[in-house]
Each structure stands twice: as structure tokens, then as C-alpha cells.
C-alpha positions as CSV (number, residue, x, y, z in Angstrom):
1,M,-8.5,62.3,32.3
2,L,-10.3,59.7,30.9
3,V,-10.6,56.7,33.0
4,T,-11.8,53.0,31.2
5,L,-14.3,51.5,34.0
6,T,-15.7,48.2,33.6
7,G,-18.6,46.9,35.2
8,A,-19.5,50.4,35.4
9,S,-23.3,50.1,36.0
10,G,-22.8,47.6,38.8
11,F,-22.5,47.7,42.9
12,I,-19.3,49.0,43.6
13,G,-18.6,50.2,39.5
14,S,-21.1,52.7,40.2
15,Y,-20.3,54.1,43.3
16,T,-16.8,54.2,41.6
17,A,-18.2,55.9,38.5
18,R,-19.3,58.9,41.3
19,A,-15.8,58.9,42.9
20,L,-14.1,59.3,39.7
21,H,-16.4,62.2,38.4
22,A,-16.3,64.0,41.7
23,R,-12.5,64.1,41.4
24,G,-12.8,65.4,38.0
25,Y,-12.0,62.1,35.8
26,R,-13.9,61.2,32.5
27,V,-16.0,57.9,32.8
28,R,-15.7,56.0,29.4
29,A,-17.6,53.2,30.8
30,L,-18.4,49.6,30.1
31,V,-22.2,47.8,30.1
32,R,-23.9,45.3,29.3
33,P,-26.8,45.8,26.0
34,T,-29.2,44.7,29.2
35,S,-27.8,46.7,32.0
36,R,-29.2,49.7,33.9
37,R,-27.6,53.0,33.2
38,D,-30.2,55.9,34.4
39,H,-28.0,55.8,37.8
40,I,-25.3,56.7,36.6
41,A,-25.6,58.6,33.2
42,D,-25.0,62.2,34.8
43,V,-21.8,61.0,35.4
44,V,-20.5,59.2,32.3
45,S,-18.8,60.8,29.4
46,E,-18.8,57.6,27.0
47,W,-20.6,54.3,26.7
48,V,-19.1,51.1,25.4
49,T,-21.7,48.5,25.2
50,G,-20.7,44.7,25.0
51,D,-18.6,42.2,26.6
52,Q,-15.6,42.5,28.5
53,A,-14.0,39.2,26.9
54,D,-14.7,40.7,23.3
55,P,-11.6,41.8,21.7
56,A,-13.3,44.6,19.3
57,V,-15.0,45.7,22.4
58,I,-11.4,45.7,24.7
59,D,-10.0,47.9,22.0
60,H,-12.5,50.7,21.8
61,L,-12.1,50.3,25.8
62,V,-7.9,50.9,25.9
63,D,-8.6,53.9,22.6
64,G,-6.9,57.1,24.1
65,V,-7.6,56.5,27.5
66,D,-5.1,57.1,30.7
67,C,-6.3,54.6,32.9
68,V,-8.1,51.7,33.2
69,I,-10.4,50.4,36.0
70,H,-11.0,46.6,35.4
71,N,-13.8,45.9,38.0
72,S,-16.5,43.4,35.7
73,V,-16.6,39.7,36.3
74,N,-18.5,37.3,34.8
75,W,-20.4,35.9,38.1
76,D,-22.4,33.6,35.6
77,A,-18.6,32.0,34.6
78,R,-17.6,31.1,38.5
79,A,-18.9,27.4,38.7
80,A,-17.2,26.0,35.0
81,A,-14.0,26.1,34.7
82,E,-14.1,26.6,31.1
83,D,-16.2,29.7,31.1
84,A,-14.3,31.1,34.2
85,L,-11.1,30.1,32.5
86,Q,-12.4,32.2,29.1
87,S,-14.5,35.3,29.9
88,N,-12.8,36.0,33.5
89,L,-8.9,35.2,33.4
90,V,-8.5,35.0,29.5
91,G,-10.7,38.1,29.2
92,T,-8.4,40.0,31.8
93,L,-5.9,39.5,30.7
94,R,-6.4,40.5,26.9
95,L,-7.8,43.7,28.5
96,L,-4.4,44.4,30.5
97,E,-2.1,43.4,27.2
98,R,-4.5,45.3,25.2
99,A,-4.6,48.3,27.2
100,R,-0.3,48.3,27.5
101,S,0.5,48.0,23.7
102,A,-1.9,50.8,23.2
103,G,0.0,53.1,25.5
104,V,-2.5,52.9,28.3
105,K,-0.2,54.3,31.1
106,Q,-1.9,52.3,34.4
107,F,-4.0,49.7,35.4
108,I,-5.8,49.1,38.5
109,F,-7.7,45.8,39.2
110,V,-10.6,45.4,41.6
111,S,-9.4,41.7,43.0
112,S,-10.5,40.6,46.2
113,V,-9.7,38.4,49.9
114,A,-11.1,35.3,47.7
115,A,-7.2,35.5,46.4
116,L,-6.2,34.3,50.1
117,H,-8.2,31.5,51.5
118,E,-5.8,29.3,53.4
119,I,-3.7,30.9,55.5
120,S,0.1,30.3,56.9
121,D,0.0,30.6,60.7
122,E,3.4,32.0,60.3
123,W,1.8,35.3,59.7
124,H,0.6,34.8,63.8
125,G,-3.2,36.1,62.2
126,R,-2.2,39.1,61.2
127,I,-2.2,39.3,57.2
128,T,-0.3,42.0,55.2
129,E,-0.1,42.2,51.3
130,T,2.8,40.0,51.4
131,H,1.1,36.7,52.1
132,P,1.1,34.2,49.4
133,T,-2.5,34.2,47.4
134,W,-3.8,30.5,48.2
135,P,-7.2,30.8,46.9
136,G,-10.0,28.1,48.1
137,G,-12.2,28.3,44.7
138,L,-12.3,29.3,41.1
139,Y,-13.3,32.9,41.8
140,G,-10.1,33.6,43.9
141,A,-8.2,31.9,41.8
142,Y,-8.9,34.4,38.9
143,K,-8.2,36.9,40.9
144,A,-4.5,35.4,42.0
145,A,-3.6,34.3,38.7
146,V,-4.3,38.6,37.2
147,E,-2.4,39.8,40.7
148,A,0.7,38.1,39.6
149,Y,0.5,39.2,36.2
150,L,0.3,42.7,37.3
151,K,3.4,42.0,39.2
152,A,4.6,40.9,36.1
153,Y,4.1,44.1,33.7
154,F,4.8,46.6,36.5
155,H,8.7,44.7,36.6
156,S,8.7,43.9,33.1
157,H,6.8,47.1,31.3
158,G,7.2,49.8,34.2
159,M,2.9,49.9,34.0
160,N,1.2,51.5,37.2
161,T,0.0,48.1,37.9
162,S,-2.0,47.8,40.9
163,A,-4.7,45.6,42.9
164,W,-7.6,46.1,45.5
165,R,-8.7,43.5,47.6
166,P,-11.5,44.2,49.3
167,A,-13.9,41.6,51.5
168,A,-17.8,41.4,51.1
169,V,-18.8,44.8,50.0
170,Y,-22.0,46.2,51.9
171,G,-23.9,49.5,51.2
172,I,-27.2,50.1,49.0
173,D,-27.0,48.4,45.7
174,P,-28.5,50.1,42.9
175,N,-30.4,46.5,42.7
176,L,-31.7,46.9,46.0
177,R,-32.7,43.3,46.5
178,R,-28.6,42.2,46.3
179,S,-27.9,44.9,49.2
180,Q,-25.8,43.1,51.8
181,W,-27.9,41.1,54.4
182,Y,-31.6,42.1,52.7
183,D,-32.9,38.8,53.1
184,L,-32.0,38.8,56.8
185,I,-33.2,42.7,57.4
186,A,-36.5,41.6,55.5
187,A,-36.8,38.9,58.2
188,V,-36.5,40.7,61.4
189,R,-38.9,43.0,60.2
190,Q,-41.4,40.4,59.1
191,G,-40.8,39.4,63.0
192,A,-39.2,36.4,62.2
193,T,-36.5,34.2,64.5
194,I,-33.2,34.3,63.6
195,D,-30.8,31.4,64.2
196,D,-27.5,32.6,62.0
197,A,-24.0,31.5,63.5
198,R,-22.6,33.0,60.2
199,G,-19.9,36.2,60.1
200,G,-17.5,37.7,57.8
201,K,-15.3,39.8,57.1
202,I,-16.8,43.4,55.2
203,T,-16.1,46.6,53.4
204,H,-18.1,49.5,52.6
205,V,-18.3,50.1,48.7
206,Q,-17.8,54.0,49.3
207,D,-14.2,52.9,50.8
208,V,-13.7,50.9,47.7
209,A,-14.6,53.4,45.4
210,D,-12.8,56.0,47.1
211,A,-10.0,54.2,46.7
212,L,-10.6,53.2,43.2
213,A,-10.5,56.9,42.2
214,L,-7.5,57.9,44.8
215,A,-5.5,55.5,43.0
216,V,-6.0,56.9,39.2
217,G,-2.6,59.1,38.3
218,N,-1.1,58.3,41.7
219,D,2.6,56.8,41.1
220,S,3.0,55.6,44.4
221,T,0.2,53.0,44.0
222,A,2.6,51.2,41.1
223,G,3.1,47.5,41.3
224,Q,1.9,47.3,44.5
225,F,-1.8,45.5,46.4
226,Y,-4.3,47.2,48.9
227,A,-6.1,44.9,51.5
228,L,-9.6,47.1,52.1
229,V,-11.4,45.4,54.8
230,D,-12.8,47.2,57.8
231,G,-13.6,44.7,59.7
232,Y,-15.7,41.7,61.0
233,I,-19.6,41.0,61.7
234,Y,-21.8,38.3,62.6
235,R,-25.3,38.2,60.9
236,Q,-26.5,38.1,64.1
237,R,-25.4,41.0,65.4
238,V,-26.6,42.8,62.1
239,A,-30.3,41.1,62.8
240,E,-29.6,42.8,66.8
241,M,-29.7,46.4,64.9
242,A,-32.7,45.8,62.3
243,R,-34.4,44.8,65.5
244,E,-33.6,48.3,67.5
245,L,-34.1,50.7,64.7
246,T,-37.4,48.8,63.4
247,G,-38.5,47.8,66.8
248,S,-39.4,44.7,65.6
249,G,-40.3,41.7,67.6
250,A,-37.7,39.1,66.0
251,R,-36.4,36.4,68.1
252,I,-32.2,36.6,67.6
253,L,-30.9,33.4,69.0
254,D,-27.0,34.1,70.8
255,R,-25.0,32.5,67.6
256,T,-21.8,34.7,68.5
257,G,-18.7,33.0,67.9
258,A,-15.1,33.8,69.1
259,G,-14.1,35.9,66.1
260,P,-11.7,35.2,63.3
261,K,-8.4,33.7,63.5
262,N,-7.2,36.1,61.0
263,Q,-7.2,39.3,60.6
264,F,-6.1,41.6,57.5
265,D,-3.9,45.0,58.4
266,C,-4.8,47.6,56.3
267,S,-2.4,49.8,57.6
268,K,-0.9,50.2,54.0
269,A,-4.5,51.2,52.5
270,I,-5.4,53.4,55.5
271,A,-2.0,55.4,55.4
272,L,-2.8,56.0,51.1
273,F,-6.8,57.2,52.5
274,G,-5.2,59.8,54.8
275,A,-2.5,61.0,52.6
276,G,-5.5,62.0,50.3
277,G,-7.9,63.7,53.8
278,N,-9.9,60.5,54.2
279,R,-10.2,59.5,58.0
280,I,-13.2,57.2,57.7
281,A,-12.6,54.7,55.1
282,L,-12.0,51.4,56.7
283,R,-12.5,52.3,60.0
284,R,-16.2,52.5,59.9
285,G,-16.6,49.5,62.2
286,E,-20.4,49.2,63.5
287,P,-21.2,52.3,63.9
288,G,-20.9,52.2,59.8
289,V,-23.0,49.1,59.8
290,R,-25.5,50.3,61.6
291,A,-25.6,53.6,59.5
292,Y,-25.9,51.4,56.5
293,V,-29.2,49.4,58.1
294,S,-30.4,52.3,58.8
295,D,-30.4,53.8,55.2
296,L,-32.0,50.3,54.1
297,I,-34.3,49.5,55.9
298,K,-35.8,53.2,55.1
299,V,-34.9,52.2,51.2
300,M,-36.6,49.0,51.9
301,A,-39.8,50.7,53.4
302,D,-40.7,52.7,50.6
303,S,-39.4,51.8,47.4
304,S,-40.1,55.1,46.0
305,V,-36.8,56.7,47.6
306,A,-34.0,56.7,45.5
307,P,-30.5,54.9,47.1
308,P,-28.0,57.7,48.0
309,G,-25.2,58.1,45.9
């Protein structure tokens, strides 16, 4: 089976390329002209170079493939409404329509929990995939808009469409300095004082990649949306882990709050993982974060060490 993967050289994309290859799929990878390729060269069957919004590139992406996984996003367009509209939203909808007209059976979209910003009290703090998408910014609005089209294409055309909503994704990024909490952990290693009250919902990158690969060819995901959230963690706690693992003398102020008001119910995704034999995904908790922090510290200490995966 041939799968097109956009954003293949990036963080989520590179892990997804490997997850697809591990399941025996051939990968047609969309990359920008300036994108690094060496870290996934061994798992990519075909390369397409260009922009996700270019009609000619899109035609190449959908030609003769069984599935499209759309993971790329133009991050530079997030702050400008017109750029976000043309590059991200219109480009994605054009890709969806070209895939349908070319006879591609499945379209998998990497969405985000950012599609849900305003949460109704009617859900009593337990958010399922049936909650309305009320975004709080252009990025979330883009994701929510595409999700509406995915539902329409499923019902109107019988296309196997699905959306997958990770939270803040952590893991070793091919661009090391973009790894989650990199600057925080670097500050701890240097013995700085940490005064940070922020926290957030998190997802391990391998769980996102495995979910996308598991969805390929899976009819049960047709027309469905999935929350991919492992839990919530304060940056203070991450800093404490880094201090314990490095023996740093960093002073970390206690800024732990009461925790999140709302939690995502991920039982739907967990059941899908379980059916595929995966009992770890979305259940890593703090031990998973600690293992990642340990790995990141080792890579940061020796830049010659290649990131895992």
C-alpha cells in the first residue's frame, strides 16, 4: 500500500514515516526544497518536493496512492488571516478534493486539541469527541474548519476520512532545539532559578505516529475524530525531573496549580490502540515524561548522539 505523507521531514512526520514503514507501507513523502531528508531516507519510497498549496504538487501527491496523511502546516501563516486561509485552509481542502477525485480511498488529517478552546460546562469537565469545536485562534479555526469538511466528505462521498487531535507533542525532535521543554531543561542544567507556573496537556510523538499508522486501511475510523491526549503536566514538574536526573543545583519555585479544569476522554483512541495490541499509548503518564527528559538530557549532553527513532 502506498501512502502519501505531507510534512514528512518534520517532528510528527518523521516519526509517522517510520511507523508506516514498520507496518509495511510504502511512503510518498512531501518535503520542502530546504527540508532535511537524511533522517528518514531509509523509510521513504518516493519524494515529492514543493509546497502543500501548489496544485501541481497536489496532483502528484494523490496520483496512484491508497491513502493521504495530511500532517504539514505552514507555521509562518498562523498570524496572518489571509495567508492562513490560502496556504493552510484552502490548500488542505484542495488536497482533500483532489484526493477524492483521484479515487484515493482514505484521507487522514492531523488536527489538534486547539480546535476546542472554549469548553461548555455541560460536559462537566470530561470532553469527548462530540463536543463542539469552538477554537480560540486562527490555527484552531483552521483545524476545526477542515474537520467539518471531513465529516461532509464522509457522509456525501463515502470517503474514509478521520481527524486526530494531539495536544502539545513531546519527544526528541529532528531539530533538537525544537524538542518540547528544551529551553527549560537547558536552564535547569545551567543551574538557573526556575519560576514557571505554566502547564499543559501533552501527547508523546510516538503515540501520534502509531495512531496515524494504525488508521491506514482501517474502515472503523471512517468519519471519526479521535482525541490523543496522555495527560497534563506543569513545567515545574518537568524542571524537577531534570534537576533530579542531572544533579543540578537549580532552584525551582513551587508554582504548581490546581490542575486542568477539563480533561479529554481518550477512551475511544485507547480502545483502538488496544485492538492493535498497544497498551502503552496515551497511558505513559509521568514515567513517560521522565523517560523523555532523560533521553533529551543525554542527547543535549552529546550532540553527536543521534536522536532515537
